[in-house]
Structures are given as C-alpha cells and as structure tokens.
Phi, psi and omega in degrees: 000133184283150178292133176299139180266099185285353179285349179277123178255192181302317184239338185217189178249132182200128176203173180271129181302134180074358179245300176222020176206131178200184185287336175290321174292325175296320174304306183295325177295321176299315171301316178293323176299313182297318180300312189278314180278335183054054189269147169274321182232137172229134170279140179226128174224171183210154174277201191249013178297150180306320189277345189297320180295318179299314179297321181296314183296314177299320182292316180293323174302319175294318179296308182300321181294335177269012172087015183271129174281138184247128169260109181274113178253012167067206178295122187207171170267157185301329179293331179291331177288317177303312185288323179301316179307315181285312185295320180267011179051041177288165181267355178184170177211147180221127175254126174270109179190150170251008181051245184261008184289164182297161191301340185269005178255163163202173180192196181219134169243134189234146173223167178250199184302153183056025182059024184282141176295154175291148177288163181302317187290324180289319182298316188292323183289317173305314177300309182299314179300317179293320179294322182267349180054042182270062168216160183248141180286124187283147179289314173275114184277150173283170176242158182252128188237129177278116179234026175306300185299312183300316181294319177295319176303306190295322177299307185297318174303318181300318181306320184291343184286344185269347183226157170264108185301335182291340179274353183291132182280168176275114182222151166259126189231130174275125175245110178254109187271353181061023182062019175269204185288345191299319193315302183300313177300317175300320184294322174298317177299305185300318176305317179286321182299319183294343178277345183255322186205148173248021185291323185264125171255120181252136174259106191265123178240147183047048202269322185279132178304132184215101183304339183279353183042072184294337174257016175097163176300133182286097165225079190300346178293329179297134182296331178294346185255357179295318192297315181303322178284330170299315180297313182299323179289316183289317180296327180263009181050044182276159180278335187198153179235138174231128186237147186239160173271190194291325183254014176047032171276357174224140169234153184236143188248141176233129185283185183292346173267359179080017179274134182287139183256120181297146187302322181305322181282333171292318179305316174303314179291320178292327169297320179294317178305313178289328184284335171294328183274319185222086181308149174075005178296169175258138176241130179260136175218163177276166193267012185277312180227114192229347189290313176303322185287313178301321180294319183284329178295312182296322184289339183250017172064029171266181175233118179266141185226121180274146185228153169298143180297137176125142185298330181296318183287320186291316179300319178299313182293323180299313183291319181299319189258003180057037187284140179288330179209144172233143183218144177239148183290348171282007174083024168262124184233128190242145186224120179315316186273009173241044186047035177058033185253166180274154178211148176255346175271329180289323179303314187289326178301313186288325176291318174298318180297318182291332171298318179290320178296321187266344185073017183250152170283163183299319172304324184284327184296322186255355181303309179293328177294318178292331177285321185282322181225077176296150184225150185276344193073167185285126179244124186259137178235133175276108188222123186281332182236075182309317188300320178288333173291321181294323180288333177289324180290315178303315177297321180300319186265003182311123178094348185261333184276155178274322180210161183218145171210154176243030183306314187209079190086211178242127179234127172244131181248126175250178181295319180245359178207168186207149171217159177231134174238128180233146175276144165287141176286335187238355178226160176285059188238142167248134179253122186248133167231132180238139175225156187215170177237010189234025170097171188285330178295313170305312180302315180297328176291325179288324173303312174301313183305309184294318178303319180300315179295319187283328186264356183243000000 
C-alpha cells in the first residue's frame, strides 16, 4: 500500500521538507494534477524560499511528462499566479509557497481554469492519484515557456483598473515586504505608477527577497511583529504602513501612529470603497465579526451576505451572488474583477484611494467604527474537547441570548453584544471573537466572562 500524503490539507498542500514534503512528492503531484484536471497549459510561480526552485522544477517536470505546457512566471505572489491563469486562459495554475509557515516548510496552492478553486472531489482525486501513482508517462512531452515579463506587465496593468490614480492623495507610505516575494513585483508597479502620479512616496523596508528571512518569517498578523511596523511608520513619519506576508496575498495596515488596524475594520472600509463605486452591490464577509461590516453596507445601500470562513466558501458565495467584493477578518480580500481571487496589493490601493476621496487619515476612517462596534480580535484557547465546551457555553447562556446559529461555529447574539466560537480544523484550538455595541469596557467584561467559562 502506498504511503498517505499527509501534506494535503483542507484547501492546499503544505508540509515539512524531508518529513512529508519533497521534490519527489512535487513530481507526483504535478503528474496527478495533469491526470485529473487534464490541462493543456498550467501557470507556475514560486516564492523566495530556498527550497522553492527545486520543488518548482520537479513540479514542472511532472506536468511536462504528462504532456502539459508550463508557463513559468518565476518569483511571484500567489495572486500573480491567479491572475496569469485568467490572463493567459490557462487550464490551471500552481504556486509553490509556504506563505507564513516556518522556514522548514513549503507547499502548493492550486487553481483550475478561470482561477477557480479545485472542487473537493478534484482535490481528493489528485491526492489519491499522487499516492497511488496511477498515471502513465506520455510520449509527447510538454514545453516550458518563460512568461515572467509578460505576466508582470499584465498583473500590474490589472492593478490600475481598480483605482482612479487622480484621486490618490499625497502620502508617505511604508511598504514592508518582509524579504518575501513582493519586492520585484512592487518595483514594476512603482515604475508604472510614477509615470501617472508623484503623489505617493514609498519607504521600502525589508524589500529584497531573501530566502534566509533575516527578519523572521513575514507574518505581520502576529502581535510580536506589530512593533517593528509601528517603529517603521513613526521613524519615517509615514502616513500609513503596509506590511505583507511571504507570498503577498495578504496585507496588513498600520495607521499614521503605527497602530495596527484589525482586519474586520479593513473589510468595512473596502466594502464602503466598492459601494461608492457601484451602489447596491453585494458584499460577502465571514461570520466571525459582522456588525460593523453590516452597518457600513446597509448605510451605503448595499447587501451584505455572510459566508463560512475559508477561501473556497467565500469565492463560491461571491460567484453565486455576483458579489463585487468578499472579505475575511484574517486579511484575505477577494475581488469579482480579479477572477474572484484574493489579493494583497488591491486592498491598500483602495484604502489609499478612499483616504484621497474622503480627505481623512486612516485613523480617522476607523475611529468612529471602533467606538461604535468595538471588537476583541481573535482569541485562541487550547481545548482538546471543543464539543463539550460548546455545550457548556450554550448551557451557561441558556435563556439569555436573542438568537443562536451554528452556521460557522457557534454564534450567540444578545441585545448589546455578540460572539462567535469556532474550532480549528488543524489544531486543538477554539477561536473566540466578541463584538459589542456598548463600548470597550463592556466588551472587555464580556471577554472576561467567556474566558472564565472556556478555561475552567
């Protein structure tokens, strides 16, 4: 019996090098992808990790041995693979990346034609096919084509379709690439931007790709990484700071004081940005923290629709509802006119444009929102038996809540506050998010109350 490939996770492939992921596995996955998807052309990109070139080469060989032509877009962001798949009308796209995972890890993110996520059945079949190696080597091999420059141009051109450059205000902006894949792509973007406007001045930090990640794996969501970005904003007297993860499909915001802006408030601002452009549009959001987003969407005559957390669910809901934008508080933002895919570059461009439209600083844009709908942020608890804890919480609040749902985890709604509890798919964790309508003191009291229940 062939060994199970434990690198296959819920939505993508991710594993530890030399433990459950290596170049041989990449080769078989390339062959299996070709067998199940039956593509003629597949886009391949990679992040800057030291292991990525070898994995890339094995993956491309597996595809080409199955007669698939490979378009190599080189060092790129995951979103560049997504957009190239649509732009070149390719049958699929694969990104070699471990994003923000430890340096000893790597992985693959895969899409099919029109940059659509793989169906569960397709993903499972690729896994089974790779495990059993049930594919034949084709006589007619595929070819490798260098599409680096053409892909960069197409991607940068697409970015500019989301904004009106004339509305961009005069700002100093810190761009922290975290020594990941963003640097070269950002330089292409900046070169074109400077031909259109001189309003934006960029202070580029940790800009050059470096597989050793001398400043640590780029994961700006972690609180321990907030201080360095705060320092960069303050020391450079910047108006806003933007920090990216390793494959730059997520960006994180710091206001002019260097204060981190929680993702749920960014979702609200991006919803507002799109509704100003296209009134009455539909906005998709995850179900963890919702009141601020729903309020903004309602006030701007849009329609908000909650979705189960996770890119496959958000993208599916957006397609079904023809939604213009979808956002998750974890900093994944999806765009109808970007093949319903997520991007880390489009969000900050829209926020900066919104600052220009309103004449407000980032802190001013969210000040009222944070006061009206304070949020706890996601709090993790290590709990081995989540089902029992969910029952305990329900029993504790029995008769107190106005409504209950298990749409995505457990959500209870009260008159002045609401919370969502979700179990992690991969770890013995319960994730708690609390939001309120009566100020931060009231919010903190509710968080303390729930913490007491969860840990005792």
